[in-house]
N, C-alpha and C positions, 0 to 999 in steps of 0.2 A: 412370521416376521424374526421371533427369537431363533428358530430352528434354520431360518436363511442364514442369518449372520454365524451362527454356528458353521454351519457346513462350510459358509466362506472363508472362516477360519479355518477348520479342517483342513480343507482343501491345501491349506499353503503348510501342513503342517504342524499347524499352532494350537493350542487349545481353546477350546469356545469357553464363553463364560459360562459359571455353574449353572444348572439345571436347562442348558441348552440339549437337544436330542443329537445323536450321532448323524454324521452325515450322510444323506441317502445317496451318495454317489461313488462307485468304484471306481481302482484305477483304470483307465482306458475306456471309461464309459463316457460317453458324449454329455455335455452339460445343457440344460436347456436354456433357449434363448435369454427366457429372464433373469437366470444368473450371471449372464455374459452382460446383461444392459446394468444390473446390479452394480456388475465390478465396474466398467467402466463409465458408468454414471459418478461413484465415487472417487476413483483414482482417475483415470482419464483427462486429459485435455487441460489440467490445472485448474485454476480456479474459473468456476462458470457465471457469466455475467448476468443479473438480472432473474437469477432464482429459475431460469429456462432450463430446466434438465430433462433432456428429451430421450429416451428409452431407446436403444437399438431395436429396430423393428425385428421381428421373428423371423428367424432363420438367417439373419444375416452373417452370422459365422456359427462355425462349432469348433468346441477346445475340447482335447481329451482333460481329465479330472488329471490325470497323472502330469500332465505339461503345468499344473499350478502350483505343484509342490515343490517348493524352492523354502530354502533354508532346515532350520534344527527342529525334528519333531520332538513329541512328549519324551522320545526316550534321548534325546541329546545325538540322533544322528541325521547327516545331512543326505536330502533328495539329489541324487544327481542327475534325475530325470529331466528337471525343467531345459538345460540348456539343450539337450539332444532333441525332447519334442519341441520346441520352440520354433525350429527351422522349419521342419514337417509343418507344423500348423499356419506356418506365415506364407507357405509355397500352397498351401488349401485355398482353393477358391473364396471359401470363410473368409480366412484369415486378410486377405487382401481386400475385403468389403470390410470388414471392421476398421483397418486402418484408414478407408477411405472415410469412414462415418468421425473418427475419430478428429482427422483433418477438418473434415466440415465442424464437428464443436469446437476445434480450438479457432478456424476462422471466422464462425459466428461470434464466438466470444471478442474476438480483435475487433468485428465491425461492430459492435457493439459500444468497445471502448473509443474505439474512433467518433463513432455519430454522437457520442455523449460528452467527450469534451469539446468538439466541435460546435455542440449548440447548448453547452450549459451556460448559465448566467453565473453561476457557482457551484463548486465540487468540493467537500470535505475529506479528509486525507488521515488515515491512520496507520501504525505498524504494529506489531507483536511479535515476540520470539513464539517460535513454531519448528517442530519435528516434522522433517520430509524425509523418506527412504531413509530411517535412522540415522538423520544427521541433524545437527541443530542449524537452523536457517531463520529468515526474516518474512515475515508475511505482510504484504502492505497493502490497505483497502482505500477506492480510489472510487466515488459516486457522489452522487446529488438524491433528489428524493423519487427522480424516474430510473437510476440504474447503481449496479454497484459491481466492481470486478476487483480481483482478489488474482496478487502475484507473489509467489513464494520464489527467494533467493537467498544467498548467503550475504547479502551486505544491505548495511541502511544509511550509504552515502548518500551526497545531495547528487551525484553523477547516478548513483544508481536510479533514485527516482526521476532525474528527467530524462532517463531512458525511458522508464514505462509508460511517462508521459508523450513519447514518441507514438505510441501506439502501433507498436510492431514494426515502424520503420528504423531502418539502420545507418540512416544517412547523416552528416554533421557539416550545418552552413555556415557560414560568415556571412551575416547581415546586418543590417542596422539593429536588429533585436542583439543577435549576438555581442555585436561591438558596443552597444549599450550596458548588459551586464558585466562584462569584461572592466571596462570603465569602473559600474558601479561597486564592482568587488575587487578596485585598488592592483588590476595588473598593472604594469608598468606602461607608460604610453610608450616607449619604442616600442614593446612587443604589438601593444594594439594597433600602431601604427606598420609594421612590418605584416600581419596578417590583412589590415585594412587595405594596402597597395599591391598586396600579390592577386594576380589575374584569377586565380584559382578559388572560387567559392563553395564547393559543394562537392563533397568527398563521399564516397559510396558505403565506406565502413571504417570498422576500429584500426584495422591496418593501414588502409589509405590516409587516415587523418594523422597516424602515427607518424608515417612516411612523410609528410607534411612538416610535422612541427619539428623533426631532425633536420629536413632540408632548411627548414628558417634557425637552425640551431636553438630553438627555444627550449629543447629538452635538456640541452646542457648546461642552463643557465640556474646558479644558486642564490634564488633570489626569496625573499618572503613578500606576498603569499607565493603560492610554486605555481610558477606561471604554466606550467602543464596541465595542475587542475585548473586553474579558473580560467583557459583556454577551452580546455573541452568541456567546461560545464556551460560556458557563454556558449560554443558551439551548439551541442545540446539542444540547448533554449533557442536557440535560431533554427534548429530543425522542427522544435515545435510549433514555432510561430509560422515556418514557413509551410508547415501542412495545416496551416488554419485550425490549429488545436489551440485551447485557453488565449485566443486573440481578439481582439477586438471586432464589433460586426456591425453591420446597419441596422438589423433589429432588435441587438445588445444595447445599443447607443454606444459613446466613445469609451467607456469606462473598462470594457473586457471583463474576463471570468475571474473572482474570487477565488483564491483556494483558501479554505478554512482549516486551521489546525492547531494543535497544542503546540507549545514551545519548543515542539525540537528543530533543530537547525536545519535538517534535510527538509523541511518543507517551505522554509522560507522564502520563497521565489515567487517571480510574478508580483500580482495584485493579492498581496496577504493578508488577512483576518487572523484575531488570535482569539482562542476560543477562552469565556468568560470564566466556565467551571473551574479551568486548569489555570487562570490568574489568581482566582481566589482560593484554589487549593493552595497555594503558596503562602496565604496570609494563614491560614488554616493549620498548615504545617507547624506554625510557628510554636516555640516551648516556653514560655513566658515563664520568670521566674518569682514573681513578686504579684502580689494582689493587683497591684495600678497596673501593670505589663500586662497581666490576664484581661481587664476592663480596658485598658485601650486595645489590644485584639479587638474584641469583643465589638467595641464602638466600629472599629473599621468594619469587621466582616458586615455589620448591619448598613453602615452606610454604604457599602460594594453591592448587597445584594437589593435594597432600595432603588439605586440606580441602574440595576439589572434590570428590576419589575418595570420601571419605568421606560427604559428601553425595549424591551418588547410591547409595552402598549404604544409607544412612538409608532412600531413598525407596523402598527394595522390603520395608522392616520398620519403617516408622517409631515412636518408640518417644520418651514427650514427658522421658523422664531422660537420655536420647541427645541428645534437641533443646537439652538446656541446657547439656549439655558442651561441642557444637558453636557454642552461641552464645558461651560463653567463651573458645572455643579463635579465633575470629572476632573480638572484643575484644584477647586476645594480639597476633595477627597485624599487622592494622591501628594499632595504639596505639602499635606498637615504635619505638622511635628508635635512629636509625642515627647516622653520619658525613656522610650524604648527604642534605641538607636539601631537594632538591628530591624525594627518594623518599620522605622524611617527610611532607611536602606533599601529594604523591599519597596517600599512606596514610591521612593523615586527612582526605584529601576523599572515599576510598572509605568510610570507616567512617558518615562521613554517611549514605551511602547503606546502611546495615545493613539498615535495615527491606525494602526491597528486593532486596536480594542475597540476604539470607533468607527470602524469600519463601515457599520451597519448603516451610520448616518448619510453617508451615499450610496450604501447598494443596502435598500429595507428588504430587499428579497433572501438577502443571508441570513441563515439561523448564527443566532449568538452562542453556540456551543457545537461540539463533535461528538454529540450524544450518539446520532444516527451511525457514526462510523465504529464506534465503539459496541454499539449492540448489531452492528455487521459481522464488524472482524471478531466478536466475538464469539457468534456463532458460527462462525468458517471455521475457530479453532477448535470448539468445543466437539463440533462434528468430524472434525479428523479425529481428535484425542479417542472419539466413543469407537472409530473405526482400528487404532492403535494397536497392534497385533502385541500381546503381554512377553517381556522377557523371560525366555526358558530360565529353570532354577538352576542350571547348572551356570548359566553366566550373570546372575546375578551379583551385586557386589556384597562383600560381607563386612558388617561393621563390628 
């Protein structure tokens, strides 16, 4: 495997890691099917859902080693053969087969996401900074205990997250769910009435939606919150519900699908639950200045972890009477007053998120944390970093 990775780097005109064997391929020599499957499995078709990484079948395509040489080599010179060879490779019968295989992988990935969202009782989500094609980006993870999917883009806005939840659908829908979202996010009543009264309710893509907003004059309004942003988020949420994703189902009961996340604002959509580990971390980060303040912080942290342990035990044997007792304990902990003003304000802030922190009392099946998402996305980013080509010495910044 060490030699294979070194060969993969050398084919791009980049240095292999120390101790790697030289690449056994010469310019113009055909690459074995295993090498092509290795490259596509790592870089093709975006994130692979559910860890289902299928190699291309042997003989699916043949590429010349020279076609893989792109970018600067060890001597700092650029290889110009990639663009010339790419057209010939794609015109070859094997190139078309590789393209079809990549499309099948993308379609399979999208099908897993749609099936997962449509049947999930809960999903946990997380995002992290990542680089792709030498550019900074954001990788978002969506999954539960059955599947996980990764998407990399350039933005971490709520609009981007809602677009991902559409699972490949490109439409915008103004329905009851969309209008409820708009009202819940303080969109002007006049704008909501305009969208509700208009006969057009479904729009094929972003361009059609933008034209609709322009015809209604919504894009010219200069008010807070931004009517275009809120209306767009609402229409995206309407599309998610229209396609049967993250919506109530007869087999799941009337409560719907729960989205478990940290305190990142872009994930607070639908039925949201807050991660207890991230909530306690806010208390842990406080920097008390006196022994009394340190004791107050330690006491609160101890009470929070005791409550957390009891919530985990309650999940195994749900009981309405004990749920009421846990809610009362939550109030006592987060309404307490200490001599540490910063701690008091933080506790009051967390108490305002009570319904999100205690969502588990309505949905015993959901996790109390997002550790699964963090583990998944950490593995994804570490995997991509392991194969990130090194920066040539001539291009490295000097300090």
